[in-house]
SEMARZA-909391 format. One record per residue (C-alpha): residue in one letter; x, y, z. Coordinates in pm, 1 decimal, m for minus. Example, Ala and Ser with C-alpha at 12.3 -4.5 7.8 and 13.67 -1.06 7.14 Angstrom:
BEGIN
<r><guba>a</guba><east>1230.0</east><north>m450.0</north><up>780.0</up></r>
<r><guba>s</guba><east>1367.0</east><north>m106.0</north><up>714.0</up></r>
end
This chain:
BEGIN
<r><guba>m</guba><east>12834.8</east><north>7983.6</north><up>6532.1</up></r>
<r><guba>k</guba><east>12848.5</east><north>7809.8</north><up>6867.7</up></r>
<r><guba>k</guba><east>12737.2</east><north>8136.3</north><up>7039.0</up></r>
<r><guba>n</guba><east>12437.7</east><north>8166.6</north><up>6812.9</up></r>
<r><guba>k</guba><east>12334.8</east><north>7817.5</north><up>6887.7</up></r>
<r><guba>a</guba><east>12372.7</east><north>7884.2</north><up>7260.8</up></r>
<r><guba>y</guba><east>12094.4</east><north>8132.5</north><up>7242.8</up></r>
<r><guba>l</guba><east>11856.9</east><north>7854.7</north><up>7130.5</up></r>
<r><guba>f</guba><east>11855.5</east><north>7731.6</north><up>7492.9</up></r>
<r><guba>l</guba><east>11664.5</east><north>8056.7</north><up>7585.8</up></r>
<r><guba>l</guba><east>11397.7</east><north>7982.6</north><up>7333.0</up></r>
<r><guba>p</guba><east>11170.2</east><north>7749.5</north><up>7554.3</up></r>
<r><guba>g</guba><east>11174.9</east><north>8004.1</north><up>7835.5</up></r>
<r><guba>l</guba><east>11094.8</east><north>8290.4</north><up>7595.0</up></r>
<r><guba>v</guba><east>10823.6</east><north>8116.1</north><up>7436.9</up></r>
<r><guba>f</guba><east>10673.5</east><north>8021.8</north><up>7769.8</up></r>
<r><guba>l</guba><east>10689.8</east><north>8388.7</north><up>7888.0</up></r>
<r><guba>l</guba><east>10541.5</east><north>8509.9</north><up>7563.7</up></r>
<r><guba>l</guba><east>10250.4</east><north>8280.5</north><up>7564.5</up></r>
<r><guba>f</guba><east>10163.1</east><north>8273.0</north><up>7929.8</up></r>
<r><guba>m</guba><east>10261.5</east><north>8616.5</north><up>8052.2</up></r>
<r><guba>i</guba><east>10320.8</east><north>8884.9</north><up>7782.3</up></r>
<r><guba>v</guba><east>10029.3</east><north>8791.3</north><up>7548.0</up></r>
<r><guba>p</guba><east>9765.9</east><north>8773.4</north><up>7832.4</up></r>
<r><guba>i</guba><east>9898.1</east><north>9117.7</north><up>7967.1</up></r>
<r><guba>i</guba><east>9861.3</east><north>9270.5</north><up>7622.2</up></r>
<r><guba>l</guba><east>9523.8</east><north>9117.6</north><up>7570.5</up></r>
<r><guba>t</guba><east>9404.6</east><north>9231.9</north><up>7910.8</up></r>
<r><guba>i</guba><east>9539.2</east><north>9593.0</north><up>7859.2</up></r>
<r><guba>s</guba><east>9394.2</east><north>9614.9</north><up>7500.1</up></r>
<r><guba>s</guba><east>9052.5</east><north>9506.0</north><up>7611.1</up></r>
<r><guba>t</guba><east>9029.1</east><north>9809.0</north><up>7840.1</up></r>
<r><guba>f</guba><east>9041.6</east><north>10046.7</north><up>7553.2</up></r>
<r><guba>k</guba><east>8736.8</east><north>9888.4</north><up>7371.5</up></r>
<r><guba>d</guba><east>8376.4</east><north>9994.8</north><up>7410.7</up></r>
<r><guba>q</guba><east>8124.3</east><north>9837.3</north><up>7179.5</up></r>
<r><guba>g</guba><east>8389.7</east><north>9755.0</north><up>6930.8</up></r>
<r><guba>q</guba><east>8536.5</east><north>10109.9</north><up>6929.8</up></r>
<r><guba>i</guba><east>8849.7</east><north>10253.0</north><up>7099.8</up></r>
<r><guba>s</guba><east>8743.2</east><north>10450.1</north><up>7402.0</up></r>
<r><guba>f</guba><east>8900.1</east><north>10595.3</north><up>7722.2</up></r>
<r><guba>n</guba><east>8559.6</east><north>10610.1</north><up>7906.2</up></r>
<r><guba>g</guba><east>8654.3</east><north>10329.7</north><up>8142.2</up></r>
<r><guba>y</guba><east>8950.6</east><north>10513.7</north><up>8273.3</up></r>
<r><guba>i</guba><east>8778.7</east><north>10850.1</north><up>8283.7</up></r>
<r><guba>e</guba><east>8495.0</east><north>10690.0</north><up>8495.4</up></r>
<r><guba>f</guba><east>8735.2</east><north>10523.2</north><up>8731.5</up></r>
<r><guba>f</guba><east>8933.4</east><north>10840.8</north><up>8789.2</up></r>
<r><guba>k</guba><east>8610.6</east><north>11033.5</north><up>8844.3</up></r>
<r><guba>n</guba><east>8515.0</east><north>10789.2</north><up>9113.0</up></r>
<r><guba>k</guba><east>8626.7</east><north>10921.4</north><up>9452.3</up></r>
<r><guba>y</guba><east>8606.5</east><north>10601.1</north><up>9617.9</up></r>
<r><guba>f</guba><east>8861.6</east><north>10442.8</north><up>9367.5</up></r>
<r><guba>i</guba><east>9092.6</east><north>10729.5</north><up>9414.9</up></r>
<r><guba>q</guba><east>9070.0</east><north>10678.8</north><up>9787.4</up></r>
<r><guba>v</guba><east>9143.5</east><north>10311.4</north><up>9755.0</up></r>
<r><guba>l</guba><east>9451.2</east><north>10399.1</north><up>9516.5</up></r>
<r><guba>m</guba><east>9580.5</east><north>10659.1</north><up>9760.1</up></r>
<r><guba>n</guba><east>9542.6</east><north>10419.9</north><up>10048.7</up></r>
<r><guba>t</guba><east>9719.7</east><north>10150.1</north><up>9866.7</up></r>
<r><guba>l</guba><east>10020.3</east><north>10385.9</north><up>9784.3</up></r>
<r><guba>k</guba><east>10038.8</east><north>10507.1</north><up>10145.7</up></r>
<r><guba>v</guba><east>10039.4</east><north>10153.7</north><up>10288.6</up></r>
<r><guba>s</guba><east>10306.0</east><north>10032.4</north><up>10028.8</up></r>
<r><guba>l</guba><east>10525.9</east><north>10346.3</north><up>10094.5</up></r>
<r><guba>m</guba><east>10520.6</east><north>10310.0</north><up>10472.7</up></r>
<r><guba>t</guba><east>10584.1</east><north>9939.6</north><up>10440.0</up></r>
<r><guba>t</guba><east>10893.7</east><north>10014.0</north><up>10222.6</up></r>
<r><guba>l</guba><east>11025.2</east><north>10285.0</north><up>10456.6</up></r>
<r><guba>l</guba><east>10985.8</east><north>10061.9</north><up>10761.5</up></r>
<r><guba>c</guba><east>11166.2</east><north>9775.8</north><up>10588.5</up></r>
<r><guba>i</guba><east>11455.4</east><north>10014.4</north><up>10499.1</up></r>
<r><guba>v</guba><east>11482.5</east><north>10147.8</north><up>10860.5</up></r>
<r><guba>i</guba><east>11468.2</east><north>9797.6</north><up>11013.7</up></r>
<r><guba>s</guba><east>11689.9</east><north>9620.5</north><up>10754.9</up></r>
<r><guba>l</guba><east>11977.4</east><north>9865.0</north><up>10725.4</up></r>
<r><guba>p</guba><east>12134.1</east><north>9792.4</north><up>11082.4</up></r>
<r><guba>v</guba><east>12033.2</east><north>9422.2</north><up>11061.3</up></r>
<r><guba>s</guba><east>12182.4</east><north>9381.6</north><up>10715.1</up></r>
<r><guba>y</guba><east>12507.8</east><north>9568.3</north><up>10815.6</up></r>
<r><guba>y</guba><east>12554.4</east><north>9345.3</north><up>11120.6</up></r>
<r><guba>i</guba><east>12508.5</east><north>9036.4</north><up>10918.1</up></r>
<r><guba>s</guba><east>12739.3</east><north>9132.8</north><up>10645.2</up></r>
<r><guba>r</guba><east>13015.4</east><north>9205.0</north><up>10900.8</up></r>
<r><guba>i</guba><east>13009.6</east><north>8871.4</north><up>11091.2</up></r>
<r><guba>h</guba><east>13171.7</east><north>8551.8</north><up>10957.9</up></r>
<r><guba>g</guba><east>13136.9</east><north>8177.3</north><up>11000.6</up></r>
<r><guba>r</guba><east>12846.6</east><north>7971.0</north><up>11100.1</up></r>
<r><guba>m</guba><east>12663.2</east><north>8248.3</north><up>11280.7</up></r>
<r><guba>k</guba><east>12626.7</east><north>8439.9</north><up>10948.6</up></r>
<r><guba>s</guba><east>12461.2</east><north>8140.8</north><up>10793.7</up></r>
<r><guba>v</guba><east>12223.2</east><north>8098.7</north><up>11079.9</up></r>
<r><guba>l</guba><east>12125.3</east><north>8476.8</north><up>11070.1</up></r>
<r><guba>i</guba><east>12057.5</east><north>8466.8</north><up>10697.2</up></r>
<r><guba>a</guba><east>11850.9</east><north>8149.4</north><up>10744.5</up></r>
<r><guba>l</guba><east>11657.9</east><north>8314.2</north><up>11017.9</up></r>
<r><guba>s</guba><east>11607.1</east><north>8611.2</north><up>10796.8</up></r>
<r><guba>v</guba><east>11476.5</east><north>8405.4</north><up>10508.3</up></r>
<r><guba>f</guba><east>11270.7</east><north>8164.8</north><up>10732.8</up></r>
<r><guba>p</guba><east>10950.5</east><north>8379.8</north><up>10716.2</up></r>
<r><guba>l</guba><east>10932.2</east><north>8340.4</north><up>10332.5</up></r>
<r><guba>l</guba><east>10887.8</east><north>7959.9</north><up>10397.2</up></r>
<r><guba>t</guba><east>10575.7</east><north>8018.1</north><up>10587.1</up></r>
<r><guba>s</guba><east>10238.0</east><north>8072.2</north><up>10420.3</up></r>
<r><guba>a</guba><east>10112.5</east><north>8433.6</north><up>10401.5</up></r>
<r><guba>i</guba><east>9768.1</east><north>8315.4</north><up>10525.5</up></r>
<r><guba>v</guba><east>9926.5</east><north>8153.8</north><up>10845.3</up></r>
<r><guba>r</guba><east>10133.3</east><north>8475.0</north><up>10915.8</up></r>
<r><guba>s</guba><east>9829.6</east><north>8681.3</north><up>10871.9</up></r>
<r><guba>f</guba><east>9614.4</east><north>8472.0</north><up>11104.3</up></r>
<r><guba>s</guba><east>9905.6</east><north>8492.8</north><up>11361.9</up></r>
<r><guba>w</guba><east>9891.4</east><north>8867.7</north><up>11345.9</up></r>
<r><guba>m</guba><east>9515.1</east><north>8859.1</north><up>11395.7</up></r>
<r><guba>i</guba><east>9568.0</east><north>8666.6</north><up>11713.7</up></r>
<r><guba>i</guba><east>9827.7</east><north>8908.4</north><up>11826.7</up></r>
<r><guba>l</guba><east>9676.4</east><north>9232.5</north><up>11726.2</up></r>
<r><guba>g</guba><east>9301.6</east><north>9156.8</north><up>11810.7</up></r>
<r><guba>k</guba><east>9109.8</east><north>9340.1</north><up>12098.4</up></r>
<r><guba>n</guba><east>9159.2</east><north>9021.4</north><up>12309.7</up></r>
<r><guba>g</guba><east>9488.9</east><north>8949.4</north><up>12151.1</up></r>
<r><guba>l</guba><east>9839.7</east><north>8901.8</north><up>12294.4</up></r>
<r><guba>l</guba><east>9942.8</east><north>9253.1</north><up>12241.2</up></r>
<r><guba>n</guba><east>9647.5</east><north>9425.5</north><up>12433.9</up></r>
<r><guba>e</guba><east>9678.3</east><north>9166.7</north><up>12712.2</up></r>
<r><guba>i</guba><east>10040.0</east><north>9248.2</north><up>12772.2</up></r>
<r><guba>l</guba><east>9990.5</east><north>9619.6</north><up>12760.3</up></r>
<r><guba>m</guba><east>9679.8</east><north>9607.6</north><up>12993.7</up></r>
<r><guba>n</guba><east>9861.3</east><north>9368.6</north><up>13239.9</up></r>
<r><guba>m</guba><east>10152.0</east><north>9616.7</north><up>13240.5</up></r>
<r><guba>h</guba><east>9897.1</east><north>9902.9</north><up>13298.2</up></r>
<r><guba>v</guba><east>10025.0</east><north>10089.4</north><up>12999.9</up></r>
<r><guba>i</guba><east>9669.2</east><north>10107.0</north><up>12851.2</up></r>
<r><guba>r</guba><east>9316.0</east><north>10090.4</north><up>13018.1</up></r>
<r><guba>e</guba><east>9125.6</east><north>9991.0</north><up>12706.3</up></r>
<r><guba>p</guba><east>9215.0</east><north>9755.8</north><up>12428.1</up></r>
<r><guba>l</guba><east>9381.1</east><north>9917.6</north><up>12133.5</up></r>
<r><guba>n</guba><east>9194.4</east><north>9900.9</north><up>11793.1</up></r>
<r><guba>v</guba><east>9493.8</east><north>9789.8</north><up>11580.2</up></r>
<r><guba>l</guba><east>9347.0</east><north>9507.1</north><up>11382.8</up></r>
<r><guba>y</guba><east>9164.7</east><north>9583.5</north><up>11060.4</up></r>
<r><guba>t</guba><east>9334.3</east><north>9914.8</north><up>11018.9</up></r>
<r><guba>p</guba><east>9604.0</east><north>10031.9</north><up>10785.9</up></r>
<r><guba>t</guba><east>9853.7</east><north>9994.1</north><up>11069.6</up></r>
<r><guba>s</guba><east>9784.8</east><north>9612.3</north><up>11089.9</up></r>
<r><guba>m</guba><east>9821.1</east><north>9587.0</north><up>10714.2</up></r>
<r><guba>i</guba><east>10160.6</east><north>9762.9</north><up>10739.8</up></r>
<r><guba>i</guba><east>10260.9</east><north>9534.3</north><up>11022.7</up></r>
<r><guba>g</guba><east>10172.1</east><north>9218.8</north><up>10812.8</up></r>
<r><guba>l</guba><east>10335.3</east><north>9341.3</north><up>10497.2</up></r>
<r><guba>v</guba><east>10663.8</east><north>9442.1</north><up>10677.4</up></r>
<r><guba>h</guba><east>10666.1</east><north>9084.7</north><up>10827.2</up></r>
<r><guba>l</guba><east>10602.8</east><north>8947.7</north><up>10471.7</up></r>
<r><guba>f</guba><east>10856.3</east><north>9141.0</north><up>10269.2</up></r>
<r><guba>l</guba><east>11128.1</east><north>9239.7</north><up>10514.1</up></r>
<r><guba>p</guba><east>11338.5</east><north>8931.3</north><up>10420.5</up></r>
<r><guba>l</guba><east>11362.8</east><north>9055.2</north><up>10060.5</up></r>
<r><guba>m</guba><east>11511.6</east><north>9386.0</north><up>10178.8</up></r>
<r><guba>i</guba><east>11754.0</east><north>9227.3</north><up>10401.9</up></r>
<r><guba>i</guba><east>11886.2</east><north>8973.7</north><up>10148.8</up></r>
<r><guba>s</guba><east>11922.7</east><north>9261.5</north><up>9888.5</up></r>
<r><guba>l</guba><east>12120.5</east><north>9473.8</north><up>10129.3</up></r>
<r><guba>v</guba><east>12342.1</east><north>9202.2</north><up>10266.2</up></r>
<r><guba>g</guba><east>12456.7</east><north>9103.8</north><up>9916.0</up></r>
<r><guba>v</guba><east>12579.2</east><north>9463.6</north><up>9859.7</up></r>
<r><guba>m</guba><east>12717.9</east><north>9523.1</north><up>10202.0</up></r>
<r><guba>e</guba><east>12928.6</east><north>9217.2</north><up>10197.7</up></r>
<r><guba>n</guba><east>13127.9</east><north>9371.0</north><up>9906.8</up></r>
<r><guba>i</guba><east>13204.6</east><north>9689.3</north><up>10100.1</up></r>
<r><guba>s</guba><east>13558.1</east><north>9679.3</north><up>10244.7</up></r>
<r><guba>d</guba><east>13610.6</east><north>9741.8</north><up>10613.1</up></r>
<r><guba>d</guba><east>13913.4</east><north>9943.4</north><up>10525.0</up></r>
<r><guba>l</guba><east>13695.0</east><north>10217.5</north><up>10404.7</up></r>
<r><guba>v</guba><east>13531.6</east><north>10258.5</north><up>10747.5</up></r>
<r><guba>q</guba><east>13858.5</east><north>10225.4</north><up>10927.1</up></r>
<r><guba>a</guba><east>14008.1</east><north>10505.3</north><up>10701.7</up></r>
<r><guba>a</guba><east>13711.1</east><north>10735.5</north><up>10785.2</up></r>
<r><guba>e</guba><east>13749.0</east><north>10663.3</north><up>11160.1</up></r>
<r><guba>s</guba><east>14128.9</east><north>10728.0</north><up>11144.9</up></r>
<r><guba>l</guba><east>14035.8</east><north>11071.5</north><up>10998.9</up></r>
<r><guba>g</guba><east>13806.6</east><north>11155.5</north><up>11285.0</up></r>
<r><guba>a</guba><east>13472.7</east><north>11041.5</north><up>11164.0</up></r>
<r><guba>s</guba><east>13247.6</east><north>10865.4</north><up>11406.1</up></r>
<r><guba>r</guba><east>13101.1</east><north>10517.5</north><up>11331.5</up></r>
<r><guba>f</guba><east>12768.9</east><north>10669.4</north><up>11249.4</up></r>
<r><guba>v</guba><east>12922.8</east><north>10936.4</north><up>11023.1</up></r>
<r><guba>a</guba><east>13123.0</east><north>10677.2</north><up>10851.0</up></r>
<r><guba>f</guba><east>12813.6</east><north>10469.1</north><up>10796.5</up></r>
<r><guba>r</guba><east>12615.2</east><north>10756.1</north><up>10664.1</up></r>
<r><guba>k</guba><east>12885.8</east><north>10893.9</north><up>10423.1</up></r>
<r><guba>i</guba><east>13043.3</east><north>10575.4</north><up>10304.1</up></r>
<r><guba>i</guba><east>12842.1</east><north>10257.2</north><up>10370.1</up></r>
<r><guba>f</guba><east>12498.7</east><north>10412.2</north><up>10287.8</up></r>
<r><guba>p</guba><east>12594.4</east><north>10561.2</north><up>9940.2</up></r>
<r><guba>l</guba><east>12767.7</east><north>10230.4</north><up>9845.7</up></r>
<r><guba>c</guba><east>12462.8</east><north>10020.3</north><up>9924.9</up></r>
<r><guba>v</guba><east>12213.1</east><north>10239.7</north><up>9740.9</up></r>
<r><guba>p</guba><east>12191.0</east><north>9977.1</north><up>9452.1</up></r>
<r><guba>g</guba><east>12078.0</east><north>9708.0</north><up>9699.4</up></r>
<r><guba>l</guba><east>11844.8</east><north>9948.0</north><up>9852.9</up></r>
<r><guba>i</guba><east>11685.6</east><north>10043.8</north><up>9534.2</up></r>
<r><guba>v</guba><east>11645.7</east><north>9674.9</north><up>9442.3</up></r>
<r><guba>g</guba><east>11489.1</east><north>9588.7</north><up>9780.7</up></r>
<r><guba>s</guba><east>11269.9</east><north>9886.3</north><up>9767.9</up></r>
<r><guba>i</guba><east>11124.4</east><north>9784.9</north><up>9429.2</up></r>
<r><guba>l</guba><east>11065.5</east><north>9441.4</north><up>9558.2</up></r>
<r><guba>v</guba><east>10892.1</east><north>9550.9</north><up>9872.3</up></r>
<r><guba>f</guba><east>10698.2</east><north>9828.5</north><up>9716.0</up></r>
<r><guba>v</guba><east>10561.6</east><north>9637.1</north><up>9422.3</up></r>
<r><guba>g</guba><east>10498.5</east><north>9328.5</north><up>9652.6</up></r>
<r><guba>s</guba><east>10307.7</east><north>9547.8</north><up>9884.6</up></r>
<r><guba>l</guba><east>10109.9</east><north>9723.6</north><up>9596.3</up></r>
<r><guba>t</guba><east>10004.6</east><north>9388.8</north><up>9448.7</up></r>
<r><guba>a</guba><east>9961.0</east><north>9175.6</north><up>9783.5</up></r>
<r><guba>y</guba><east>9610.3</east><north>9041.8</north><up>9837.8</up></r>
<r><guba>t</guba><east>9597.3</east><north>8791.7</north><up>10112.3</up></r>
<r><guba>t</guba><east>9757.6</east><north>9002.5</north><up>10390.8</up></r>
<r><guba>p</guba><east>9550.2</east><north>9318.7</north><up>10329.4</up></r>
<r><guba>a</guba><east>9231.9</east><north>9118.9</north><up>10283.5</up></r>
<r><guba>l</guba><east>9273.6</east><north>8944.6</north><up>10615.1</up></r>
<r><guba>l</guba><east>9425.6</east><north>9223.1</north><up>10816.5</up></r>
<r><guba>g</guba><east>9268.7</east><north>9526.6</north><up>10652.4</up></r>
<r><guba>g</guba><east>8898.0</east><north>9452.0</north><up>10722.7</up></r>
<r><guba>k</guba><east>8701.5</east><north>9735.6</north><up>10553.7</up></r>
<r><guba>q</guba><east>9027.7</east><north>9919.4</north><up>10470.4</up></r>
<r><guba>q</guba><east>9031.8</east><north>9866.7</north><up>10105.3</up></r>
<r><guba>v</guba><east>9343.2</east><north>9829.0</north><up>9879.0</up></r>
<r><guba>i</guba><east>9362.7</east><north>9810.2</north><up>9505.8</up></r>
<r><guba>s</guba><east>9427.0</east><north>9428.6</north><up>9494.2</up></r>
<r><guba>v</guba><east>9108.0</east><north>9351.0</north><up>9702.1</up></r>
<r><guba>y</guba><east>8922.7</east><north>9613.1</north><up>9498.3</up></r>
<r><guba>l</guba><east>9023.9</east><north>9421.6</north><up>9177.4</up></r>
<r><guba>y</guba><east>8929.8</east><north>9077.7</north><up>9329.8</up></r>
<r><guba>q</guba><east>8582.7</east><north>9209.6</north><up>9424.9</up></r>
<r><guba>n</guba><east>8516.3</east><north>9352.6</north><up>9073.2</up></r>
<r><guba>a</guba><east>8628.0</east><north>9025.6</north><up>8911.4</up></r>
<r><guba>m</guba><east>8486.4</east><north>8756.9</north><up>9143.8</up></r>
<r><guba>t</guba><east>8207.7</east><north>8928.5</north><up>9335.9</up></r>
<r><guba>l</guba><east>8065.6</east><north>9172.3</north><up>9083.8</up></r>
<r><guba>n</guba><east>8172.3</east><north>8960.8</north><up>8788.1</up></r>
<r><guba>d</guba><east>8277.0</east><north>9287.1</north><up>8607.0</up></r>
<r><guba>w</guba><east>8587.0</east><north>9172.7</north><up>8421.8</up></r>
<r><guba>h</guba><east>8610.6</east><north>9487.2</north><up>8222.5</up></r>
<r><guba>a</guba><east>8641.4</east><north>9697.5</north><up>8533.3</up></r>
<r><guba>a</guba><east>8887.0</east><north>9444.9</north><up>8676.7</up></r>
<r><guba>s</guba><east>9094.5</east><north>9466.1</north><up>8369.8</up></r>
<r><guba>i</guba><east>9112.1</east><north>9848.9</north><up>8404.9</up></r>
<r><guba>v</guba><east>9218.5</east><north>9815.3</north><up>8764.6</up></r>
<r><guba>a</guba><east>9487.5</east><north>9568.2</north><up>8663.4</up></r>
<r><guba>t</guba><east>9604.3</east><north>9789.3</north><up>8391.1</up></r>
<r><guba>i</guba><east>9628.4</east><north>10084.6</north><up>8640.4</up></r>
<r><guba>m</guba><east>9831.7</east><north>9865.3</north><up>8878.4</up></r>
<r><guba>v</guba><east>10070.5</east><north>9775.1</north><up>8599.3</up></r>
<r><guba>a</guba><east>10108.3</east><north>10140.1</north><up>8497.6</up></r>
<r><guba>v</guba><east>10170.1</east><north>10245.6</north><up>8860.7</up></r>
<r><guba>t</guba><east>10429.8</east><north>9966.5</north><up>8900.4</up></r>
<r><guba>f</guba><east>10623.2</east><north>10077.2</north><up>8592.2</up></r>
<r><guba>v</guba><east>10614.7</east><north>10446.4</north><up>8711.7</up></r>
<r><guba>i</guba><east>10747.7</east><north>10352.2</north><up>9058.9</up></r>
<r><guba>v</guba><east>11023.0</east><north>10142.8</north><up>8912.9</up></r>
<r><guba>g</guba><east>11124.1</east><north>10419.1</north><up>8686.9</up></r>
<r><guba>l</guba><east>11123.3</east><north>10686.1</north><up>8966.2</up></r>
<r><guba>m</guba><east>11339.1</east><north>10452.3</north><up>9184.0</up></r>
<r><guba>n</guba><east>11581.5</east><north>10382.7</north><up>8902.6</up></r>
<r><guba>l</guba><east>11613.7</east><north>10757.7</north><up>8848.6</up></r>
<r><guba>t</guba><east>11655.8</east><north>10823.8</north><up>9217.7</up></r>
<r><guba>a</guba><east>11927.9</east><north>10563.1</north><up>9208.3</up></r>
<r><guba>s</guba><east>12125.7</east><north>10747.5</north><up>8929.4</up></r>
<r><guba>k</guba><east>12074.2</east><north>11087.4</north><up>9113.1</up></r>
<r><guba>l</guba><east>12212.3</east><north>10939.3</north><up>9449.1</up></r>
<r><guba>n</guba><east>12532.8</east><north>10833.4</north><up>9272.6</up></r>
<r><guba>p</guba><east>12533.5</east><north>10464.9</north><up>9363.8</up></r>
<r><guba>r</guba><east>12913.4</east><north>10424.0</north><up>9366.4</up></r>
<r><guba>g</guba><east>12941.4</east><north>10708.6</north><up>9616.4</up></r>
<r><guba>e</guba><east>13226.6</east><north>10878.3</north><up>9426.2</up></r>
<r><guba>n</guba><east>13122.3</east><north>11223.5</north><up>9539.0</up></r>
<r><guba>s</guba><east>13028.9</east><north>11139.0</north><up>9902.6</up></r>
end
């Protein structure tokens, strides 16, 4: 009886989520299938016939994928190092890793605009070192978007991996090295398979965050469109809420597909590393 009453504490949160998240999403999605009071898929057909929308969608997926891959490559060694040290230094490094999350995305984006601009810090350093003769066109390109998104979401990947790597015993690596494996081989065959769960969680957070991010792509992307900016323009500039709802529904569908594929990948990779 007491356990049944304990579930009542979940009721306020469930009601809040139902009224302010689930119901609006259902209403938004259902409105996209209505055309003059009848069920219709014409909106989606027109969108997927639009070459510009397909280009925007593909560009968004490419940027999100590259952001996720770069976060994985950068965070793996960093997370492994943080997970293996102890004491105050570990707390300091974790705090430094999380610190970018405490800064506004707008502030970070403007900072990258100053760094990556034609007269920015990066071009000045490279030209003074005689590495380049003309300023690089980095700002307002997919590259600048990826740089900004990596800066934005890298802490999420690091925290996800540190939490998993902390529970991996050093004895496993030492046993592998005693059997002749190099440190790199031990990391690849033991540490990496065991940290796949954290890798999948971090990848989902980074990919979905990059897919739906608005501020950073809007400021650093220039004319390079992504789907979140495209949605905003349809809703606020063109005042076409029906088209915006279709774009939002497509974003939700893509998010669920990506999460499903990543979970499937996790199961295929054998997270516990039993067969590694």
